[in-house]
C-alpha positions as CSV (number, residue, x, y, z in Angstrom):
1,M,-84.2,46.7,53.5
2,P,-82.3,50.0,53.8
3,D,-80.2,51.1,51.0
4,S,-76.6,50.6,51.8
5,H,-75.5,53.1,49.2
6,H,-77.1,56.0,51.1
7,P,-75.3,57.0,54.3
8,S,-77.5,57.6,57.3
9,P,-78.2,61.1,58.4
10,V,-75.7,60.8,61.4
11,R,-73.0,59.7,59.1
12,R,-73.7,62.5,56.7
13,R,-73.5,65.1,59.5
14,L,-70.1,63.5,60.6
15,R,-68.7,63.7,57.2
16,Q,-69.9,67.2,56.7
17,G,-68.5,68.2,60.0
18,R,-65.1,66.6,59.3
19,D,-65.1,68.5,56.1
20,R,-65.9,71.8,57.6
21,L,-63.2,71.2,60.2
22,A,-60.6,70.4,57.6
23,T,-61.6,73.6,55.7
24,V,-61.3,75.6,59.0
25,L,-57.9,74.2,59.8
26,V,-56.5,74.7,56.3
27,T,-57.9,78.4,56.3
28,A,-56.5,79.0,59.7
29,G,-53.0,77.7,58.7
30,G,-52.9,79.9,55.6
31,I,-54.0,82.9,57.6
32,G,-51.5,82.0,60.3
33,V,-48.5,81.8,57.7
34,I,-49.5,85.3,56.4
35,A,-49.9,86.8,59.8
36,A,-46.5,85.3,60.9
37,L,-44.8,86.9,57.9
38,L,-46.3,90.3,58.5
39,A,-45.5,90.0,62.2
40,I,-41.9,89.3,61.4
41,G,-41.7,92.3,58.9
42,V,-43.4,94.7,61.5
43,F,-41.0,93.4,64.3
44,L,-38.1,94.1,62.2
45,A,-39.2,97.5,61.1
46,V,-40.0,98.5,64.7
47,E,-36.7,97.3,66.0
48,V,-34.9,99.4,63.3
49,V,-36.7,102.7,63.8
50,P,-34.6,103.8,66.5
51,L,-31.4,103.8,64.3
52,F,-32.8,106.8,62.4
53,W,-35.1,108.5,65.0
54,P,-33.5,109.2,68.4
55,T,-35.3,107.7,71.3
56,G,-32.5,108.3,73.9
57,A,-31.4,104.8,74.2
58,T,-29.8,104.2,71.1
59,E,-27.4,106.2,68.9
60,T,-28.6,107.3,65.5
61,V,-27.0,106.2,62.2
62,S,-27.0,108.4,59.2
63,Q,-27.9,107.2,55.7
64,Q,-24.6,108.4,54.5
65,A,-22.7,106.1,56.8
66,L,-24.7,103.1,55.7
67,W,-24.6,103.6,51.9
68,L,-22.0,106.3,51.0
69,P,-18.1,105.8,51.0
70,L,-16.0,107.3,53.8
71,E,-14.5,110.7,52.9
72,G,-10.7,110.7,52.3
73,A,-10.3,106.9,52.5
74,D,-8.5,104.8,50.0
75,D,-10.5,102.7,47.5
76,P,-10.2,99.4,49.6
77,A,-11.5,101.2,52.7
78,R,-14.2,103.4,51.3
79,Y,-16.8,101.1,52.4
80,R,-16.1,99.5,55.9
81,W,-18.1,97.2,58.1
82,D,-16.8,97.3,61.6
83,P,-19.5,98.3,64.1
84,T,-17.5,97.4,67.1
85,A,-14.4,99.4,66.2
86,T,-13.1,102.0,68.7
87,L,-13.3,105.4,66.9
88,G,-11.8,108.8,67.5
89,T,-14.1,112.0,67.9
90,D,-13.6,112.9,64.3
91,E,-13.9,109.5,62.8
92,A,-17.0,108.5,60.9
93,A,-18.8,105.2,61.8
94,R,-17.7,102.2,60.1
95,V,-21.2,100.5,59.6
96,S,-21.5,100.5,55.7
97,L,-23.9,97.7,54.5
98,V,-22.7,98.0,51.0
99,P,-19.8,95.5,51.2
100,L,-22.5,92.9,52.8
101,A,-25.0,93.6,50.1
102,W,-22.3,93.3,47.5
103,G,-21.1,90.0,49.0
104,T,-24.7,88.6,49.2
105,L,-25.5,89.4,45.5
106,E,-22.1,88.3,44.3
107,A,-22.5,84.9,46.1
108,A,-26.1,84.5,44.6
109,A,-24.9,85.6,41.1
110,W,-22.1,83.0,41.0
111,A,-24.5,80.3,42.4
112,L,-27.1,80.9,39.8
113,L,-24.6,81.2,37.1
114,I,-23.5,77.7,37.9
115,A,-26.8,76.2,38.9
116,V,-29.2,77.5,36.3
117,P,-27.7,76.3,33.0
118,L,-27.0,72.9,34.5
119,A,-30.4,72.5,36.2
120,L,-32.5,73.9,33.1
121,G,-30.5,71.5,30.9
122,A,-31.0,68.5,33.1
123,A,-34.7,69.4,33.4
124,A,-35.1,69.7,29.6
125,H,-33.4,66.4,28.9
126,S,-35.3,64.7,31.7
127,A,-38.7,66.0,30.6
128,L,-38.3,65.6,26.9
129,F,-35.7,63.1,25.8
130,M,-34.8,60.8,28.7
131,A,-36.1,57.3,28.7
132,P,-39.2,57.0,31.1
133,R,-37.4,54.0,33.0
134,L,-34.3,56.1,33.6
135,R,-36.4,59.2,34.4
136,S,-38.4,57.4,37.0
137,R,-35.3,56.6,38.9
138,L,-33.1,59.6,38.4
139,K,-35.5,62.4,39.0
140,P,-36.4,61.3,42.7
141,T,-32.7,60.8,43.3
142,L,-31.9,64.4,42.0
143,E,-34.8,65.9,44.1
144,L,-33.5,64.1,47.2
145,M,-30.3,66.0,46.8
146,E,-32.5,69.2,48.0
147,A,-32.6,67.4,51.6
148,L,-28.8,67.8,52.1
149,P,-28.1,70.2,54.9
150,G,-26.4,73.5,54.1
151,V,-24.0,73.0,56.8
152,V,-22.8,69.7,55.3
153,I,-22.4,71.3,51.9
154,G,-20.4,74.2,53.4
155,F,-18.2,72.0,55.5
156,V,-17.2,69.9,52.5
157,A,-16.7,73.1,50.4
158,G,-14.7,75.0,53.0
159,L,-12.5,72.1,54.3
160,V,-12.2,69.9,51.2
161,L,-13.0,71.6,47.9
162,A,-11.4,75.0,48.7
163,P,-7.9,73.7,49.6
164,W,-8.0,71.1,46.6
165,V,-9.0,74.0,44.1
166,E,-6.2,76.2,45.6
167,R,-3.7,73.6,45.1
168,H,-4.9,72.5,41.6
169,L,-5.8,75.6,39.7
170,A,-4.5,74.5,36.5
171,D,-6.6,71.4,36.8
172,V,-9.7,73.3,37.2
173,L,-8.9,75.6,34.3
174,A,-8.1,72.5,32.1
175,M,-11.5,71.0,33.1
176,L,-13.4,74.2,32.2
177,V,-11.6,74.4,28.9
178,L,-12.2,70.8,27.9
179,L,-15.7,70.3,29.2
180,V,-17.9,72.0,26.6
181,P,-15.8,71.1,23.6
182,G,-15.6,67.3,24.9
183,L,-19.4,67.2,25.2
184,L,-19.9,68.7,21.7
185,L,-17.3,66.1,20.4
186,A,-19.3,63.3,22.2
187,G,-22.4,64.5,20.2
188,G,-20.6,64.6,16.9
189,L,-19.1,61.3,17.3
190,W,-22.4,59.7,18.3
191,S,-24.1,61.1,15.2
192,R,-21.3,59.3,13.2
193,L,-21.8,55.8,14.8
194,P,-23.4,53.1,12.7
195,P,-27.1,52.6,13.2
196,R,-26.8,49.6,15.2
197,L,-24.4,51.4,17.8
198,Q,-26.7,54.3,17.8
199,Q,-29.6,51.9,18.8
200,A,-27.5,50.4,21.5
201,M,-26.7,53.9,22.8
202,P,-30.0,55.7,22.5
203,L,-30.2,59.5,23.3
204,G,-32.8,58.7,26.0
205,W,-29.9,56.8,28.1
206,A,-27.2,59.4,27.5
207,G,-27.2,60.2,31.0
208,L,-25.6,56.9,31.7
209,W,-23.3,56.2,28.7
210,L,-22.0,59.7,29.0
211,L,-20.6,59.2,32.4
212,P,-17.5,57.3,31.1
213,W,-16.9,59.9,28.7
214,L,-17.0,62.7,31.5
215,L,-14.6,60.6,33.5
216,L,-12.3,60.5,30.4
217,L,-12.5,64.2,30.0
218,L,-11.5,64.8,33.7
219,A,-8.6,62.5,33.3
220,A,-7.4,64.1,30.1
221,A,-7.8,67.6,31.9
222,H,-5.5,66.4,34.8
223,A,-2.9,64.9,32.1
224,L,-3.0,68.1,30.2
225,S,-3.0,70.7,32.9
226,P,0.8,70.7,33.5
227,W,1.5,71.2,29.8
228,L,-1.2,74.0,29.6
229,E,0.3,75.7,32.8
230,A,3.9,75.7,31.3
231,W,2.9,76.7,27.9
232,A,0.4,79.6,28.7
233,F,1.4,80.7,32.1
234,G,5.1,80.1,32.5
235,G,4.8,77.1,34.7
236,D,2.9,78.8,37.6
237,L,-0.6,79.9,37.2
238,R,-1.2,81.4,40.6
239,H,2.1,83.6,40.2
240,W,0.8,84.6,36.7
241,L,-2.7,85.6,38.1
242,E,-1.1,87.5,40.9
243,V,1.7,89.3,38.9
244,R,0.0,89.9,35.4
245,L,-3.6,90.4,36.5
246,G,-3.0,91.6,40.0
247,L,-5.5,89.1,41.5
248,D,-5.3,88.1,45.1
249,I,-6.1,84.3,45.6
250,A,-7.9,83.3,48.9
251,V,-8.4,79.7,49.7
252,R,-12.1,80.4,50.5
253,N,-13.5,82.7,47.9
254,A,-16.5,83.7,45.7
255,M,-16.0,80.9,43.2
256,I,-16.0,78.2,46.0
257,V,-19.3,79.8,47.3
258,G,-20.8,79.8,44.0
259,M,-19.9,76.2,43.3
260,A,-21.1,75.0,46.6
261,M,-24.2,77.1,46.7
262,G,-24.9,76.2,43.1
263,F,-24.8,72.4,44.1
264,A,-27.4,73.4,46.9
265,V,-29.8,75.4,44.6
266,M,-29.7,73.2,41.8
267,P,-32.2,70.4,42.8
268,S,-34.9,72.9,43.6
269,V,-34.5,74.7,40.2
270,Y,-34.3,71.2,38.5
271,A,-37.4,69.9,40.2
272,L,-39.7,73.1,39.5
273,A,-38.3,73.5,35.9
274,E,-38.7,69.8,35.3
275,D,-42.4,69.8,36.4
276,A,-43.0,72.9,34.2
277,L,-41.6,71.3,31.1
278,S,-43.3,68.0,31.7
279,G,-46.6,69.8,32.0
280,V,-46.4,71.0,28.3
281,P,-48.9,69.1,26.3
282,R,-47.0,66.5,24.0
283,S,-49.3,67.5,21.2
284,L,-47.3,70.8,20.8
285,A,-44.0,69.2,20.5
286,E,-45.3,66.5,18.2
287,G,-47.0,68.9,16.1
288,A,-43.9,71.1,15.7
289,Q,-41.9,68.1,14.7
290,A,-44.5,67.0,12.3
291,L,-44.1,70.3,10.6
292,G,-40.4,69.7,10.1
293,A,-38.9,71.4,13.2
294,T,-35.9,69.6,14.7
295,R,-35.7,68.6,18.3
296,W,-33.7,71.8,19.2
297,Q,-36.0,74.0,17.4
298,T,-39.1,72.4,19.1
299,L,-37.4,72.8,22.6
300,W,-36.4,76.4,21.9
301,R,-39.4,77.8,19.9
302,V,-42.3,75.8,21.4
303,V,-41.6,74.0,24.7
304,L,-39.7,76.6,26.5
305,P,-42.1,79.5,25.7
306,A,-45.1,77.4,26.9
307,A,-43.2,76.4,30.2
308,S,-41.6,79.9,30.7
309,P,-44.0,80.7,33.7
310,G,-42.9,77.7,35.6
311,I,-39.3,78.0,34.6
312,F,-39.1,81.8,35.7
313,S,-40.7,80.8,39.0
314,A,-37.9,78.0,39.5
315,V,-35.1,80.5,38.8
316,M,-36.5,83.1,41.1
317,I,-37.1,80.5,43.9
318,G,-33.4,79.6,43.4
319,A,-32.4,83.1,43.6
320,G,-34.3,83.6,46.8
321,R,-32.6,80.6,48.4
322,A,-29.1,81.7,47.2
323,V,-29.7,85.3,48.9
324,G,-30.8,83.9,52.1
325,E,-28.2,80.9,52.4
326,T,-26.2,81.3,55.5
327,M,-24.0,78.3,56.4
328,I,-22.5,77.8,52.9
329,V,-21.4,81.2,52.7
330,L,-20.2,81.3,56.3
331,M,-18.0,78.2,56.0
332,A,-16.8,78.6,52.4
333,S,-16.4,82.4,51.8
334,G,-13.7,83.4,54.1
335,N,-16.0,86.1,55.5
336,A,-14.0,89.1,54.2
337,A,-16.1,92.1,53.7
338,L,-14.6,93.1,50.4
339,M,-15.8,94.7,47.3
340,T,-13.9,93.4,44.3
341,W,-14.8,91.9,40.9
342,N,-12.1,89.2,41.5
343,P,-13.9,85.8,41.7
344,L,-10.8,84.4,43.9
345,D,-11.4,86.9,46.7
346,G,-13.4,86.3,49.8
347,L,-16.8,88.0,50.6
348,R,-19.2,88.3,53.3
349,S,-22.9,88.2,53.1
350,L,-25.6,89.8,55.2
351,A,-27.0,86.4,56.3
352,A,-23.4,85.2,57.4
353,T,-22.9,88.5,59.1
354,I,-26.1,88.0,61.2
355,A,-25.2,84.5,62.1
356,I,-21.6,85.5,63.2
357,E,-22.4,88.8,65.1
358,L,-25.8,88.5,66.6
359,P,-24.7,86.3,69.6
360,E,-22.2,89.1,70.5
361,A,-24.4,92.0,70.0
362,G,-26.2,93.5,73.1
363,P,-30.0,93.6,72.7
364,G,-31.1,97.1,72.1
365,G,-27.7,98.4,71.3
366,Q,-26.7,100.0,68.0
367,H,-24.7,96.9,66.7
368,Y,-27.9,94.8,67.6
369,R,-30.2,97.1,65.4
370,L,-27.8,97.2,62.6
371,L,-28.0,93.5,62.4
372,L,-31.7,93.6,62.6
373,L,-31.6,96.3,59.7
374,A,-29.5,93.8,57.6
375,A,-32.2,90.9,58.3
376,L,-35.0,93.4,57.3
377,L,-33.1,94.2,54.0
378,L,-33.0,90.3,53.4
379,F,-36.7,90.0,54.2
380,A,-37.6,92.8,51.9
381,F,-35.5,91.5,49.2
382,T,-36.8,88.0,49.3
383,F,-40.5,89.4,49.5
384,L,-39.8,91.6,46.4
385,V,-38.2,88.7,44.5
386,N,-41.1,86.5,45.2
387,T,-43.6,88.9,44.5
388,L,-42.1,89.7,41.0
389,A,-41.8,86.1,40.3
390,E,-45.5,85.6,40.8
391,L,-46.5,88.6,38.8
392,V,-44.2,87.8,35.9
393,R,-45.5,84.0,36.1
394,T,-49.2,85.2,36.0
395,R,-48.4,87.3,33.0
396,L,-46.5,84.7,31.1
397,R,-49.2,82.1,31.8
398,R,-51.9,84.4,30.6
399,R,-49.8,85.0,27.5
400,Y,-49.3,81.3,26.6
401,R,-52.7,80.0,27.8
402,R,-53.9,79.8,24.3
403,L,-51.4,77.1,23.7
404,G,-53.5,74.6,25.5
405,G,-52.5,74.4,29.1
406,G,-49.1,73.5,30.5
407,A,-46.7,75.2,32.8
């Protein structure tokens, strides 16, 4: 009687053939992705070359026109992006990429400033303190937010959020003033509750029982905003900002872009950081607490250093998405190529400029190649950011490997 546990030679060869075919397909897919990336970079570089070396078909552009200010122009007009403008014989080309690069970095900076603290805080609470039952339901929900299309987020930000913020500046300011003290007050009040109430409201379920408190803070901010505006800003915050600080207020501005893009970037940063923190061995945290460390000291001195490679990668991936985001910036920024430190001014990014102007640029013309140059800059920046993230992640992982595995 043949042994059923040993497959026949035919079945063995078929299994080996399937394994080899899968290996070949996976290898070919990886090589194809690398080849596609290299091909994109080479295509962009080849198309941009005629901008700097004359070929007879395209007018050349000087480096000074791209990166240096216009001579004799006022401060607001020193850097201009208007490649389709009709110029006189003695006028310099208005093709400066500086305001576009500024807008790209400004939008990404505001997005990361909003997204990273919230995402890392949520990841730390979810991985270390949240009740397992609540975490099993909340984490997939937060990760699903990453599937929201950028065009939907940009639509809501540009047509709903921006006008509301413009009409309720005092409410927004009051919310910002009350949010952090209100959360600290909630923690202080919880620590003073009787033990029975603390058991009924454990920290592992704080994500739920804090929601009514947050709604109460928002209601308090809405109630106090008229008093705050009358007491500190003479009854008109918008007029005070324009007269006292000289800040122009655009309906769609950098702050709106930061809020919308931060909402879009947050799920990816949260998911990667949460996985990194969850991968830290429990023995490290338990050992630190057994030696007398508090929860905060354990998180700050033990868990975060061990998970720092994964956390750094999460932040860098979020930065890469923020730099390359198109639809949110396109719909929520006002698309004004300005260079100011005012977060209430509009901006214009490289990606949004490509999306707006590429359909109108004639193939092979100067405008067309300038937009491809902007695309090459985005490509190079994203490549460098991801490379830097991988190098730093590898170095940090090697440094903390002695801790016993993890991120």
